[in-house]
MIFIPA-683255 format. One line per 2 residues: number of its first residue (from 1); their letters; for each residue z, x, y of N, C-alpha, C. Coordinates in steps of 0.02 Angstrom, whole numbers, plus 50000, padded with zeros to 5 digits. Layout:
<pts>
NUM	A	Z,X,Y,Z,X,Y,Z,X,Y ~ ...
</pts>
This chain:
<pts>
1	MR	50644,47784,52055,50614,47749,52110,50668,47734,52161 ~ 50651,47744,52222,50695,47726,52276,50695,47652,52286
3	IK	50754,47621,52295,50755,47551,52310,50770,47543,52385 ~ 50731,47495,52414,50735,47492,52485,50809,47472,52506
5	SY	50838,47506,52554,50906,47493,52576,50905,47445,52635 ~ 50962,47411,52637,50967,47357,52689,51034,47370,52729
7	LL	51028,47359,52791,51087,47363,52832,51128,47302,52831 ~ 51195,47313,52814,51244,47258,52810,51271,47244,52876
9	CL	51260,47185,52902,51284,47166,52965,51320,47100,52959 ~ 51386,47105,52941,51428,47045,52927,51500,47058,52957
11	IL	51536,47009,52972,51601,47012,52998,51650,46971,52965 ~ 51711,46996,52958,51770,46956,52925,51826,46963,52972
13	LG	51860,46906,52985,51923,46907,53022,51984,46903,52977 ~ 52031,46951,52988,52094,46948,52955,52092,46964,52882
15	VV	52043,47002,52855,52040,47020,52784,52051,47089,52775 ~ 52091,47110,52724,52101,47177,52703,52075,47189,52636
17	TG	52042,47240,52625,52011,47254,52557,52048,47310,52526 ~ 52045,47309,52458,52077,47358,52418,52080,47337,52345
19	TS	52091,47385,52297,52091,47371,52230,52154,47392,52191 ~ 52206,47403,52232,52266,47433,52198,52298,47378,52159
21	GQ	52335,47399,52104,52373,47354,52064,52337,47327,52000 ~ 52271,47340,51997,52244,47319,51934,52247,47362,51878
23	TF	52248,47340,51818,52253,47379,51758,52197,47358,51711 ~ 52184,47404,51663,52125,47388,51612,52164,47394,51546
25	PL	52130,47355,51495,52078,47314,51500,52087,47254,51539 ~ 52034,47221,51569,52038,47152,51598,52051,47104,51547
27	QP	52083,47050,51566,52103,46991,51521,52052,46937,51532 ~ 52011,46918,51487,51961,46864,51494,51999,46797,51502
29	VP	51974,46754,51540,51999,46686,51546,51975,46646,51486 ~ 52021,46618,51447,51998,46577,51387,51947,46529,51399
31	AD	51901,46518,51351,51845,46470,51357,51873,46397,51366 ~ 51929,46378,51340,51954,46311,51347,51978,46296,51418
33	SV	51986,46353,51460,52004,46343,51528,51947,46341,51576 ~ 51883,46350,51547,51820,46352,51588,51775,46302,51566
35	SV	51745,46269,51615,51692,46214,51604,51626,46238,51630 ~ 51574,46248,51587,51510,46269,51614,51474,46209,51638
37	EG	51446,46210,51699,51412,46155,51729,51340,46175,51745 ~ 51301,46131,51772,51229,46152,51792,51186,46151,51732
39	FF	51122,46128,51746,51074,46112,51687,51059,46175,51650 ~ 51057,46235,51679,51026,46292,51638,51076,46314,51587
41	WH	51135,46339,51606,51178,46367,51553,51213,46308,51512 ~ 51224,46252,51547,51246,46196,51508,51198,46175,51451
43	DQ	51132,46176,51471,51082,46158,51419,51075,46211,51364 ~ 51089,46272,51383,51085,46329,51330,51144,46314,51283
45	MK	51201,46300,51309,51257,46284,51258,51243,46225,51218 ~ 51215,46172,51250,51197,46113,51214,51148,46126,51157
47	YV	51096,46166,51175,51044,46187,51127,51078,46216,51064 ~ 51123,46263,51073,51157,46298,51019,51199,46247,50978
49	TD	51240,46205,51011,51286,46163,50977,51247,46101,50941 ~ 51189,46088,50966,51147,46035,50929,51115,46066,50870
51	KW	51093,46129,50876,51057,46160,50821,51103,46180,50766 ~ 51158,46209,50786,51207,46234,50740,51277,46206,50754
53	PQ	51293,46146,50738,51355,46112,50756,51416,46151,50722 ~ 51402,46190,50673,51458,46220,50636,51477,46288,50674
55	LQ	51440,46313,50718,51453,46377,50746,51513,46374,50798 ~ 51555,46425,50796,51607,46434,50837,51606,46498,50876
57	PK	51630,46506,50937,51628,46571,50972,51674,46613,50938 ~ 51664,46676,50947,51705,46730,50921,51732,46778,50974
59	SI	51794,46776,50990,51821,46814,51044,51811,46889,51029 ~ 51803,46927,51084,51802,46998,51081,51873,47027,51087
61	EI	51901,47048,51034,51974,47070,51036,51978,47140,51065 ~ 52017,47148,51121,52022,47213,51151,52097,47226,51168
63	TA	52121,47286,51157,52192,47300,51178,52189,47366,51215 ~ 52247,47383,51240,52248,47445,51280,52229,47507,51237
65	KN	52242,47503,51172,52219,47560,51130,52144,47573,51133 ~ 52109,47521,51148,52034,47528,51150,52010,47569,51207
67	LK	52055,47581,51255,52037,47623,51317,52017,47693,51294 ~ 52044,47718,51242,52029,47787,51218,51955,47788,51195
69	KI	51925,47729,51176,51855,47729,51148,51801,47727,51202 ~ 51822,47723,51269,51775,47716,51322,51719,47775,51318
71	PS	51739,47835,51314,51687,47891,51312,51637,47883,51252 ~ 51661,47864,51194,51613,47853,51138,51569,47785,51148
73	LT	51604,47736,51172,51565,47675,51182,51515,47680,51238 ~ 51531,47720,51290,51485,47734,51346,51420,47769,51316
75	KQ	51431,47820,51276,51379,47859,51248,51334,47814,51206 ~ 51367,47768,51167,51329,47721,51125,51286,47678,51169
77	WQ	51317,47651,51227,51282,47606,51272,51221,47640,51302 ~ 51229,47708,51323,51174,47742,51352,51117,47753,51303
79	KL	51135,47768,51241,51079,47776,51190,51039,47708,51180 ~ 51076,47655,51181,51044,47591,51169,51000,47569,51227
81	ML	51028,47592,51289,50985,47576,51347,50915,47609,51345 ~ 50907,47660,51309,50844,47696,51299,50797,47654,51256
83	KA	50825,47608,51219,50789,47560,51176,50780,47492,51211 ~ 50809,47485,51268,50812,47421,51298,50749,47405,51337
85	SP	50730,47343,51331,50673,47316,51371,50695,47246,51396 ~ 50659,47210,51438,50680,47148,51465,50685,47091,51409
87	TG	50650,47109,51351,50652,47059,51297,50699,47077,51241 ~ 50740,47131,51252,50792,47143,51200,50791,47216,51179
89	ID	50834,47229,51131,50840,47296,51100,50794,47301,51041 ~ 50761,47357,51035,50714,47370,50977,50660,47311,50976
91	NG	50623,47304,51032,50572,47253,51035,50599,47179,51017 ~ 50656,47168,51042,50680,47097,51034,50718,47085,50972
93	NV	50740,47137,50938,50776,47121,50872,50844,47086,50888 ~ 50852,47029,50861,50906,46984,50882,50973,47016,50864
95	KA	50978,47040,50803,51044,47070,50781,51061,47129,50828 ~ 51013,47174,50839,51030,47232,50878,51047,47208,50954
97	TC	51010,47158,50981,51024,47135,51047,51094,47104,51050 ~ 51115,47059,51003,51177,47033,51003,51237,47087,51001
99	RF	51227,47136,50960,51276,47190,50957,51279,47224,51028 ~ 51216,47230,51058,51218,47262,51128,51254,47221,51174
101	VE	51244,47155,51176,51277,47115,51223,51357,47118,51212 ~ 51373,47119,51150,51449,47122,51137,51474,47192,51159
103	LC	51437,47245,51154,51459,47306,51176,51464,47309,51255 ~ 51413,47276,51287,51416,47273,51359,51474,47233,51380
105	LR	51494,47176,51347,51552,47139,51372,51618,47177,51362 ~ 51617,47213,51303,51677,47249,51285,51688,47309,51341
107	LA	51636,47342,51355,51645,47393,51412,51662,47365,51478 ~ 51632,47305,51491,51652,47272,51554,51726,47257,51557
109	QL	51756,47236,51508,51825,47224,51503,51867,47286,51513 ~ 51840,47344,51479,51880,47405,51474,51876,47443,51542
111	TG	51821,47434,51580,51808,47475,51642,51804,47435,51707 ~ 51789,47370,51703,51779,47333,51763,51715,47356,51801
113	DS	51669,47383,51768,51603,47407,51794,51553,47352,51786 ~ 51519,47333,51839,51472,47276,51835,51408,47294,51801
115	RY	51391,47355,51793,51330,47377,51757,51322,47346,51689 ~ 51382,47340,51659,51381,47318,51586,51367,47243,51584
117	TC	51402,47207,51635,51387,47136,51635,51317,47117,51654 ~ 51290,47163,51703,51222,47150,51725,51176,47154,51664
119	AA	51189,47206,51624,51144,47217,51565,51151,47157,51517 ~ 51213,47133,51506,51226,47080,51462,51184,47016,51487
121	EQ	51187,46999,51552,51155,46949,51583,51083,46947,51570 ~ 51047,47003,51580,50979,47010,51570,50960,46990,51492
123	ML	50997,47017,51449,50987,47006,51380,51001,46934,51360 ~ 51052,46904,51387,51064,46835,51369,51013,46787,51395
125	VN	50985,46800,51451,50939,46756,51480,50870,46761,51450 ~ 50850,46824,51440,50781,46839,51416,50770,46849,51340
127	AL	50824,46874,51309,50819,46891,51241,50853,46845,51191 ~ 50902,46809,51214,50944,46766,51168,50943,46688,51182
129	CQ	50931,46672,51245,50926,46599,51257,50865,46571,51217 ~ 50874,46505,51192,50820,46472,51156,50799,46509,51100
131	QS	50839,46551,51064,50820,46584,51003,50834,46541,50947 ~ 50794,46546,50892,50803,46506,50834,50838,46550,50780
133	DP	50894,46578,50803,50934,46620,50762,51011,46610,50779 ~ 51049,46593,50729,51123,46575,50741,51164,46636,50769
135	LA	51140,46700,50757,51169,46757,50788,51165,46752,50865 ~ 51106,46733,50885,51097,46728,50962,51141,46665,50984
137	GR	51143,46613,50944,51181,46555,50965,51256,46576,50971 ~ 51285,46611,50924,51354,46630,50928,51368,46674,50993
139	TL	51321,46716,51002,51332,46762,51062,51333,46720,51124 ~ 51288,46670,51133,51286,46626,51190,51352,46585,51196
141	LN	51378,46566,51142,51441,46528,51138,51502,46569,51165 ~ 51492,46639,51164,51543,46682,51186,51544,46687,51260
143	LP	51493,46661,51290,51486,46676,51365,51542,46642,51405 ~ 51564,46577,51395,51610,46547,51437,51678,46588,51442
145	EN	51694,46625,51387,51755,46666,51389,51748,46723,51436 ~ 51690,46746,51449,51682,46803,51489,51656,46797,51557
147	IY	51655,46731,51584,51636,46715,51650,51684,46742,51696 ~ 51751,46729,51685,51803,46755,51730,51850,46802,51689
149	AT	51886,46843,51726,51935,46887,51695,51989,46906,51749 ~ 52048,46926,51723,52100,46937,51773,52134,47008,51752
151	SG	52168,47033,51807,52213,47088,51797,52265,47087,51852 ~ 52326,47062,51830,52377,47054,51880,52352,46997,51925
153	NH	52357,47010,51994,52335,46963,52039,52260,46976,52061 ~ 52225,47006,52016,52155,47021,52032,52113,46971,51989
155	LF	52067,46936,52022,52022,46886,51989,51950,46916,51992 ~ 51923,46916,51930,51853,46944,51926,51804,46886,51908
157	VN	51753,46875,51949,51700,46826,51934,51640,46869,51907 ~ 51630,46870,51842,51582,46910,51812,51515,46885,51809
159	FP	51506,46821,51801,51440,46787,51799,51436,46734,51853 ~ 51382,46734,51895,51368,46683,51943,51345,46621,51910
161	IR	51384,46586,51879,51363,46528,51839,51399,46465,51870 ~ 51362,46409,51877,51396,46347,51905,51448,46326,51847
163	SS	51511,46327,51870,51566,46313,51823,51629,46301,51860 ~ 51680,46280,51827,51744,46267,51855,51795,46296,51806
165	AH	51853,46311,51830,51904,46342,51788,51976,46334,51816 ~ 52023,46331,51771,52096,46330,51793,52127,46389,51762
167	IT	52143,46438,51807,52169,46508,51780,52239,46510,51791 ~ 52282,46517,51738,52350,46524,51742,52372,46586,51705
169	TP	52403,46631,51739,52432,46688,51716,52500,46700,51750 ~ 52539,46752,51728,52604,46764,51763,52593,46776,51836
171	DL	52536,46801,51857,52523,46815,51927,52479,46766,51966 ~ 52447,46721,51931,52398,46678,51964,52404,46604,51935
173	DV	52394,46559,51976,52387,46490,51961,52335,46461,52010 ~ 52269,46460,51993,52219,46445,52037,52167,46401,52001
175	KL	52141,46352,52037,52081,46314,52009,52023,46334,52054 ~ 51967,46342,52024,51913,46363,52058,51846,46323,52036
177	RC	51799,46322,52081,51735,46296,52063,51682,46339,52093 ~ 51635,46355,52053,51580,46402,52072,51520,46359,52074
179	VT	51481,46363,52136,51421,46316,52143,51362,46370,52153 ~ 51314,46368,52113,51256,46409,52119,51199,46378,52077
181	SS	51137,46395,52093,51079,46373,52053,51053,46423,52009 ~ 51093,46477,51996,51080,46531,51948,51057,46504,51884
183	PW	51005,46531,51848,50969,46590,51869,50902,46576,51908 ~ 50891,46514,51924,50831,46500,51958,50830,46527,52031
185	FN	50881,46509,52070,50891,46527,52133,50964,46549,52145 ~ 50976,46598,52188,51042,46620,52205,51051,46629,52283
187	DE	51014,46589,52316,51015,46592,52390,51086,46578,52417 ~ 51121,46532,52381,51189,46516,52403,51234,46518,52338
189	YI	51286,46556,52344,51335,46564,52291,51408,46549,52321 ~ 51436,46490,52303,51493,46471,52344,51549,46466,52292
191	LW	51609,46489,52308,51669,46488,52264,51722,46452,52305 ~ 51743,46394,52279,51804,46362,52310,51868,46374,52271
193	LN	51922,46382,52306,51988,46401,52272,52041,46352,52291 ~ 52082,46334,52246,52141,46291,52260,52199,46318,52217
195	FG	52257,46329,52249,52312,46363,52219,52371,46312,52198 ~ 52393,46320,52136,52448,46273,52114,52516,46300,52121
197	GK	52524,46361,52136,52594,46390,52145,52597,46430,52216 ~ 52645,46474,52211,52661,46511,52273,52622,46577,52274
199	QR	52589,46594,52217,52553,46657,52214,52488,46651,52258 ~ 52487,46669,52320,52429,46657,52362,52396,46730,52376
201	HM	52431,46784,52365,52402,46847,52376,52358,46862,52316 ~ 52293,46869,52325,52247,46884,52268,52192,46929,52291
203	TL	52166,46975,52249,52107,47012,52258,52051,46983,52218 ~ 51999,46957,52257,51940,46928,52223,51887,46976,52213
205	HL	51858,46982,52152,51804,47027,52139,51743,46982,52118 ~ 51691,46982,52155,51633,46941,52145,51573,46989,52124
207	RL	51554,46979,52060,51500,47025,52043,51434,47005,52080 ~ 51401,47056,52103,51339,47050,52140,51280,47068,52093
209	PS	51233,47025,52080,51177,47039,52033,51140,47100,52043 ~ 51127,47143,52002,51094,47207,52009,51024,47199,52038
211	WM	50993,47145,52031,50922,47135,52053,50920,47112,52123 ~ 50970,47104,52160,50967,47079,52228,50923,47126,52275
213	DT	50882,47096,52312,50839,47134,52360,50802,47193,52328 ~ 50776,47176,52271,50743,47234,52236,50663,47209,52230
215	EE	50621,47259,52248,50549,47245,52249,50517,47266,52184 ~ 50541,47316,52153,50511,47340,52086,50559,47383,52053
217	LT	50553,47380,51984,50593,47417,51940,50550,47463,51897 ~ 50577,47516,51877,50539,47556,51830,50577,47546,51757
219	AY	50540,47520,51709,50567,47504,51643,50628,47457,51654 ~ 50686,47465,51623,50739,47423,51621,50798,47456,51651
221	RV	50824,47437,51710,50884,47471,51746,50933,47424,51768 ~ 50994,47438,51767,51045,47403,51792,51093,47442,51840
223	DR	51069,47501,51863,51116,47547,51896,51102,47544,51973 ~ 51068,47495,51997,51054,47490,52072,51116,47463,52106
225	LP	51128,47481,52169,51179,47451,52211,51153,47388,52239 ~ 51185,47331,52229,51163,47270,52255,51172,47268,52330
227	KL	51131,47228,52367,51131,47221,52437,51147,47152,52458 ~ 51193,47142,52502,51212,47072,52527,51168,47053,52590
229	KQ	51155,46991,52597,51125,46963,52657,51186,46937,52705 ~ 51228,46902,52673,51284,46870,52712,51340,46850,52669
231	VK	51397,46861,52696,51460,46833,52655,51501,46798,52706 ~ 51520,46738,52691,51561,46693,52733,51623,46671,52697
233	TA	51683,46677,52732,51740,46649,52705,51767,46596,52753 ~ 51825,46567,52733,51858,46517,52775,51877,46555,52842
235	DG	51885,46616,52839,51907,46659,52900,51853,46673,52944 ~ 51793,46685,52920,51739,46702,52959,51687,46736,52921
237	LI	51647,46783,52951,51595,46816,52918,51617,46891,52908 ~ 51596,46920,52853,51613,46985,52837,51566,47035,52870
239	LS	51595,47080,52907,51550,47132,52942,51540,47193,52898 ~ 51590,47218,52864,51582,47273,52826,51615,47260,52752
241	PH	51574,47225,52712,51602,47204,52648,51615,47264,52605 ~ 51668,47261,52566,51694,47321,52522,51662,47305,52455
243	VE	51616,47344,52435,51580,47337,52368,51602,47395,52323 ~ 51625,47382,52265,51648,47438,52221,51626,47417,52149
245	NG	51594,47463,52116,51576,47452,52050,51527,47388,52039 ~ 51491,47369,52094,51446,47311,52089,51482,47246,52107
247	FL	51547,47250,52127,51584,47190,52149,51595,47189,52223 ~ 51589,47132,52255,51615,47117,52317,51689,47108,52316
249	II	51733,47144,52350,51803,47137,52343,51836,47111,52407 ~ 51871,47057,52397,51911,47027,52456,51983,47020,52434
251	EK	52031,47057,52473,52100,47047,52459,52133,47015,52521 ~ 52169,46959,52509,52194,46923,52565,52246,46871,52543
253	EW	52278,46844,52590,52324,46786,52571,52275,46724,52579 ~ 52278,46690,52523,52228,46634,52515,52265,46565,52529
255	CD	52223,46519,52549,52252,46449,52562,52211,46401,52517 ~ 52243,46343,52509,52206,46292,52474,52139,46273,52508
257	SD	52091,46259,52466,52021,46246,52494,51988,46304,52525 ~ 52013,46362,52518,51978,46424,52543,51912,46431,52503
259	YV	51865,46460,52531,51804,46470,52499,51773,46536,52519 ~ 51724,46559,52477,51685,46618,52486,51613,46598,52477
261	GI	51570,46606,52525,51500,46590,52519,51456,46650,52527 ~ 51412,46662,52483,51368,46720,52485,51294,46702,52492
263	QI	51258,46728,52541,51188,46719,52541,51157,46780,52516 ~ 51117,46772,52462,51081,46831,52432,51010,46815,52417
265	NT	50972,46866,52407,50901,46852,52392,50887,46848,52315 ~ 50845,46808,52297,50822,46805,52225,50752,46829,52222
267	PI	50739,46890,52219,50670,46918,52227,50626,46909,52167 ~ 50560,46905,52181,50511,46910,52129,50489,46983,52129
269	YR	50499,47018,52075,50479,47089,52076,50442,47102,52011 ~ 50418,47167,52012,50374,47190,51957,50409,47243,51916
271	IS	50413,47237,51852,50442,47285,51806,50386,47329,51778 ~ 50387,47392,51784,50336,47438,51755,50348,47442,51679
273	DP	50296,47447,51641,50299,47454,51569,50307,47531,51562 ~ 50362,47552,51528,50375,47623,51519,50325,47657,51480
275	VR	50291,47621,51431,50239,47651,51387,50175,47655,51428 ~ 50156,47605,51463,50096,47598,51498,50113,47587,51575
277	PS	50116,47644,51611,50139,47637,51680,50095,47599,51725 ~ 50032,47585,51704,49984,47550,51745,49994,47473,51735
279	FV	50041,47456,51689,50048,47384,51674,50119,47358,51700 ~ 50123,47298,51725,50185,47272,51753,50196,47201,51723
281	AF	50263,47183,51729,50282,47114,51706,50320,47085,51772 ~ 50320,47014,51774,50351,46985,51834,50418,46959,51813
283	QK	50465,46967,51856,50536,46941,51845,50559,46914,51912 ~ 50596,46858,51908,50631,46829,51970,50703,46829,51953
285	GS	50740,46864,51993,50809,46871,51980,50818,46903,51910 ~ 50856,46861,51868,50866,46892,51799,50818,46868,51746
287	VL	50767,46823,51770,50725,46789,51724,50654,46819,51717 ~ 50636,46842,51657,50573,46869,51641,50517,46811,51633
289	YR	50459,46821,51660,50408,46770,51654,50348,46791,51609 ~ 50324,46743,51574,50260,46748,51532,50200,46717,51568
291	LL	50145,46755,51570,50086,46725,51602,50049,46683,51554 ~ 50034,46619,51578,50006,46569,51533,49931,46565,51531
293	NL	49893,46578,51584,49825,46572,51583,49783,46626,51615 ~ 49805,46693,51593,49772,46750,51618,49719,46770,51568
295	PA	49650,46768,51588,49599,46782,51541,49599,46856,51526 ~ 49573,46877,51471,49572,46949,51448,49530,46988,51500
297	GM	49555,47051,51514,49519,47097,51560,49537,47087,51631 ~ 49577,47034,51648,49598,47022,51716,49658,47069,51733
299	SV	49669,47074,51802,49723,47116,51826,49755,47081,51885 ~ 49809,47107,51907,49842,47086,51971,49848,47148,52021
301	RP	49868,47132,52081,49874,47181,52129,49949,47190,52149 ~ 49968,47253,52157,50038,47265,52167,50071,47231,52224
303	KD	50033,47224,52282,50060,47197,52343,50045,47125,52353 ~ 50010,47090,52311,49995,47020,52319,50057,46978,52318
305	AV	50063,46932,52365,50120,46886,52363,50118,46843,52299 ~ 50177,46829,52272,50184,46786,52215,50222,46723,52237
307	HS	50191,46665,52224,50220,46603,52239,50271,46580,52190 ~ 50321,46548,52210,50372,46519,52168,50390,46453,52188
309	EF	50395,46406,52134,50414,46341,52146,50451,46313,52087 ~ 50492,46260,52098,50531,46230,52041,50491,46171,52021
311	DA	50474,46164,51959,50439,46107,51933,50490,46061,51901 ~ 50506,46004,51939,50557,45956,51917,50540,45922,51851
313	DR	50476,45912,51840,50453,45878,51780,50466,45923,51720 ~ 50451,45984,51724,50462,46028,51668,50533,46062,51671
315	HT	50567,46050,51720,50640,46073,51726,50643,46151,51724 ~ 50594,46180,51761,50589,46258,51760,50554,46276,51819
317	NV	50561,46344,51832,50531,46375,51889,50466,46403,51870 ~ 50414,46400,51913,50346,46423,51897,50323,46479,51950
319	LS	50295,46531,51926,50263,46578,51971,50187,46570,51969 ~ 50153,46591,52025,50079,46594,52027,50056,46648,52076
321	AP	50001,46678,52060,49971,46729,52102,49899,46741,52080 ~ 49861,46772,52126,49790,46783,52107,49781,46833,52047
323	YY	49725,46833,52015,49706,46886,51972,49633,46906,51985 ~ 49615,46964,51959,49552,46994,51979,49514,47024,51921
325	DA	49446,47022,51924,49408,47048,51872,49400,47127,51881 ~ 49359,47153,51834,49353,47228,51832,49321,47257,51898
327	NG	49290,47213,51933,49257,47234,51999,49296,47222,52060 ~ 49358,47196,52047,49405,47184,52100,49391,47121,52135
329	NQ	49358,47076,52104,49346,47008,52135,49394,46960,52110 ~ 49427,46924,52158,49470,46868,52135,49437,46818,52103
331	TG	49459,46800,52039,49426,46752,52002,49466,46690,51980 ~ 49531,46694,52001,49573,46639,51980,49647,46650,52002
333	TF	49690,46606,51979,49759,46607,51993,49797,46598,51926 ~ 49843,46644,51908,49880,46637,51849,49939,46594,51863
335	MA	49968,46560,51812,50031,46525,51812,50074,46564,51764 ~ 50140,46562,51779,50192,46598,51731,50254,46556,51732
337	EP	50280,46553,51674,50348,46518,51659,50394,46562,51626 ~ 50460,46549,51627,50507,46594,51593,50490,46609,51524
339	YL	50494,46671,51509,50479,46698,51440,50518,46660,51386 ~ 50579,46647,51404,50624,46618,51353,50601,46548,51328
341	FH	50561,46513,51366,50530,46449,51346,50468,46454,51308 ~ 50442,46517,51301,50378,46531,51267,50384,46585,51215
343	RA	50447,46601,51196,50453,46650,51146,50422,46638,51077 ~ 50418,46576,51056,50385,46554,50998,50308,46571,50996
345	DG	50278,46586,51053,50205,46604,51059,50198,46680,51045 ~ 50248,46717,51039,50245,46789,51027,50258,46825,51090
347	PG	50261,46893,51083,50279,46937,51139,50227,46948,51191 ~ 50162,46925,51175,50109,46942,51221,50113,46910,51288
349	NV	50067,46927,51330,50058,46897,51398,50120,46904,51443 ~ 50155,46964,51431,50210,46979,51478,50188,47033,51525
351	YV	50162,47084,51502,50131,47138,51540,50060,47132,51557 ~ 50042,47150,51618,49970,47142,51637,49955,47207,51679
353	PK	49890,47223,51681,49867,47281,51723,49882,47263,51794 ~ 49908,47311,51832,49924,47298,51901,49869,47318,51946
355	EP	49814,47349,51922,49758,47365,51966,49692,47344,51925 ~ 49641,47325,51961,49577,47313,51923,49555,47373,51884
357	VP	49534,47355,51821,49513,47412,51778,49440,47415,51772 ~ 49408,47466,51798,49333,47471,51803,49299,47466,51731
359	TH	49245,47435,51729,49205,47432,51666,49173,47500,51652 ~ 49162,47517,51588,49132,47578,51572,49069,47559,51535
361	N	49012,47588,51546,48949,47575,51512,48942,47625,51451
</pts>
């Protein structure tokens, strides 16, 4: 499917882009240097530690020798992607999904390619959050160590998560704070930077979510090129942002209290069921939704607007849109909430016919 392309009309004063000097594998920033903030991911971590207080994160050990495994690991990833759906690997098998997420994070460190992190994010949000399985809990606890990574004076922001970190390496000494409402909204993604030493020349790599400015997907994909609405730094606005491997790249001499602000779209789009092409599911950003009150035999229309609002009482985002009977008459409005909060009700009510289905006598 062709994804609608957008013209990038942004300007930056005094910024030079480039990716020279980085080496692989990337070095993850240790979890004890990172603080996860914001209610969504903070609450997911709290859910795990409250449910299984004995669980500890398990680091993914990677050395330069693992670079030789990239071809075989890539083939393994491609095969698993054929089994992937928004709810996990092999119809949501927790063990298989956890292994897939670890494989994604391993390949992300070995290659610096955002496709793998995008796939991991989708699985973490929709398949592993709020799971009643300690394997899922341990995988979630590994997330803080993979939010940021470094390579020389290159800093990678892999996950747009509200967080703060103090990153110290032989080439970097920087404190940062990321402010975003991910995964509910990503209209503003702001990163503040303060430097503790003389190392001010740094190349910043900001991962752009693969679902940006997307109207519809076929099955489960993470290979789209993300599109920016606006990027602002302390110097000005970026006219021609340099995007490579799904990362926005900015190389410059940084100052204390420098910031990068990104305006992006968090679209509501429809995912086609690969088995039943006439069925679709709704997703906003990285979050898959479950329809709560759709009567049997009802359908939706592909081009109908879907309303989104944040329900403060339920502490979650809610979608709504019309549904239709077999004769094409609008008979009601469905409500939908994130699938992860309704997983205990079973996998149903995710996919729905996208056109009225005529009755047969």
